[in-house]
N, C-alpha and C positions, 0 to 999 in steps of 0.2 A: 804516513804514505801520502803521495800526491794524488790529486784527483784522477789523473790518467792511470796511475797504478790501481786505484780503487775500481775504476771502470774496467780495467783489464781483468781484475779479479772476479767481478760479478758475471753471472749468467742467469738466464731464465730457468730457475730451478724446476725440475720435473718431478721431484718427490720430497715431501717435507716430513720431518720427525714430529709427530703430533704431541710428543711428551715435552718438547722444548717450546717455551713461550717467550715472546719479546717483552722486555720489561716496560713498565709504564713510562719510565724516564726516556728510554730510547724511542718508544712510540711517539711520545710528545715531541722529541727532537725532529723526527721525520715529518710529523704533521706541521711543525713550525716552518720547516724548509718549504713545504708545499704552500703554506699560507703566505710566505714571503715572495712567492713567484710573481713575476710581472703579469699584468693582464691589460687588455685593451681599455684605455681610459680609466684604469684603476678601479673598474667596476666589480671585479671578482665575481663574475656571474655564474658561480657554481659553488657547491658545497661538497665536503667529504664526509661520508657516513662510515663510521668505524664499526665493523661487525666482528665481535669476539665470541658471541654466544654460539655454542656449537649447534644447537637446534636450528637457529636461523641459517647457519652455514649449510647444514644438511638439506634444508628446504630450498636454498638458492642453487644447489647443484643441478636441479632439473634443467636440462638444456645446455649445460656447460660442457665444453669440449674436454676439459681436464677435471672431472668431478673430484677425484681423489686429491688433487693438488689444492683445490678450494677447501675441501673438507679437512685436510690435515694441516693446513697452514695455521699459524698462530692467530693472525688477524687478516681480515679482508677489508681493504679500503675501497669504497665505492665512490668514484668521481662522478658526480651528478650535476648536470648543468641546468640553469634556468630554462624553462620551456619557452619563455618569451621575455622581451624587454617591456617595460612600462614606465610611464612618467613617475609613478610612485616609487618604483624600485630605484630609478636614477636619483630622484630627490633624496631618498633615504640614505644612499651611499654618500652623496655629496654634503648632506647635512652633517653626517658623521665626520667627514673630512674637515669641515669648517670647525666643528666642535673640538676635535682633537688638536687642530692647529690654532685654536683660539682666535678664529676669524669670524667676522659677522656672517650670519646666515645669508645665503644668496650671493656670496662673494664670487662664486663660479657660475652665476646665472647665465651669462652669455654662452658659456661653453655647454652647460646642460641643456639650454634651449636648442642648440645646434644638434646635440645628441638625440633629443626627443623628436626633432623634425626628421632626422635621418632614419631613426628606427621606426618612426611613425609611418614612413613610406614603404616599409618592408613587411613581408608576411611573417607569421609566427614560425613557419618552416625556415625562413631565412634567419630569423633570430636564433633558433636553436642550432642551426649550422654554425653560426658564429660563436655562440656561447660554448658549444661542445669543443670547438678547436682550442678555446682558452684552457680547458682542463688538461690538455696534453703538456702544456708548459709546466704546470704544477706536478704532473705525473713524473716528468723528467727530473725535476728537483727532488722529489721524494725518492726516486730510484738512486740518484747520486748520493743523497744523504744516507740511505740505507747501506749502500756500499761502503761509505766511509766508516760506518759503525760495524761493518762486517756482519750485517743482517741480510739474509738471503731474500730474494724477491722474484716475483714473476708478474709482469704486466699482462693483462688479458683483455681481449675483446670477444673471445669465444665463450659467450654466455647468453642466456635469454634475458634481454632487457625487460621484456614484459613480466617475466617471473620475478626478477629482482625488484622492479618498480612496484609490483603489487605487494610483495612480502614486506618491503620496507615502507610502504605507504608514501611513495615519492610524489605521486600525482597530487595529493593533498598539500604537499609542500611546494608545488609549482616547479618540480624538478623532474628530470629524466636521466637515467643512468647512461653513462658514456663508456667508461672503462673501469676495470678492477685492478687492484694491486694486491697480490698475495704477499704476506710477510711471514718470516719464520726462520727456521734453520734446517738445512738440507739433511735428508737421510742419505748418508754416504753410500750405503749399499744399493739403494734403489734409484738414486739420482744418476741415471746413465750419462747425462751430459757433463757431469762434473769432472770426469777424467779426460775429456776431449779438449783439444786445442781450441781457443777462441778464434773464430773466423770472421773477418770483415773484408770488404773490397779493398784492394791495395790503395794507398794514398794517391799514387799517380793516376789511378783510374777514378777515384772518388772525387778528387778536386779538379775542376775545370777552370783554367785561367784564361782570361780574356784581356 
C-alpha cells in the first residue's frame, strides 16, 4: 500500500485489545523511523521512553483523558524533550557526528559556536519550547511507520506531564515529557471510531495558493 493509503487507513484508536502485543521487531521499526526524523541542526534534542510494563502504565493513567486507552495499549511511547540546551550537549552531539564521519574533532566548530551563542542568549523556557517542537516531527514519522505496519496508534497530549515525568524519573535525565503515542491493536467491538468515515478538511479549503 502507498503512504497515502496507509494514512487513510489509520485513525486515533479509542479502545485497544490488551491481549494483543506489538512484536519487538515491529516496535524496533517504528522507533527507527522516529530516530531517523529530521531535527533542527541535527541535535535530536529529545528521547523516546518505551513503556511496556503494565504496572507503570497503570500508574501513568492518573490525569490521563483516556486512561483505558493508555492502560490497554501494547506500548506507550513517551516523547520527552531536553529541558534546556547547553554547550556540553551540543559538543557531545557534534563530537559524535565527527567520529561517525571520521572527521577531526572540532570540524564543525564555527557552527557549534554559533549555536552556543544563540541558545546562550535564550531562557530555559525558550529552549524547551524549541526542543518540544522537534518531538512532533518524530511523532509523525512513528505514526506513519505504524500505519504502514498496520499497527494501531493514538497520539496523545491529554495526560499529566507531572505524573509521567515523576514516575519515569525524567527530571534526573534532563528531560520533560511532551506527548505520548499508544501502540497496539484495536478492540473491534469497543473502538467506536473504527466504523466511521475518516474526516478531514477538503483539499480546496486546506490548501491556500498564493
